[in-house]
N, C-alpha and C positions, 0 to 999 in steps of 0.2 A: 338366635337360630340363624343359620346360614341362608342367604338368599338362593333361590333355585332358578327363578325366572323373573324378568321385569317386563311388564306389558302396560302400555299407556300410562307410564309414569308411576306405576305401583309395583312394589316388590312383593312377590308371592313366595311364602316359605314352604319348606318341605311339608309341614303339617297341612297347609291349605291345598297343596298339590295332592297329598295323600287323601284328603277329604273328597276331592274331585274324583280320584280313582275309585273310592268306595261307592260314590254315587253312580259312576259308570258301570261298575260291577252289579250294583243292585238293580239298575234299570237298563241293562244291556239290550233288552228286547224292545225298548221304547225309542222314539224318534230323537234326533239331535235337538229339535226344538223343545221337546218335553224336558230333556236332560238339562239344557241351558236354563230353562225356566225354573226347574227345581233348584239348581245352584243359586239363581237369583233370589228365590224365596228364602232359602236357608241363610244366605249371606246378607239379606236385606238390601239387595241392589235394586233400587227404584229411582226413577226420574222424579223431578219435583212434582209432576202431575200424577204420580202414583203408578205409572206403567213400569213393568219390569225392564231392566236394562239387558234385554235378551240378546241383542246383536253384539254388544260389547262382550258378553259372556261367550258367545259363539266364536268371536275372534280370539279370545283367550284359549278356548279349546283347540282351535286350529293351530295356534302358536305352540301348544304342547306337542 
């Protein structure tokens, strides 16, 4: 699949970007923090101590 965007050394495919769009549509009335945490939960983005990588996800959302 063709790359769509590169952020912090990772290439994000159209499928991943489309999944983000679906989450944004499903939770359009929720906060940016909730949305970024939901993406982290679905993608398994956690720091070694178990905390969600929320700020990295928010940076990705801003990049889009």
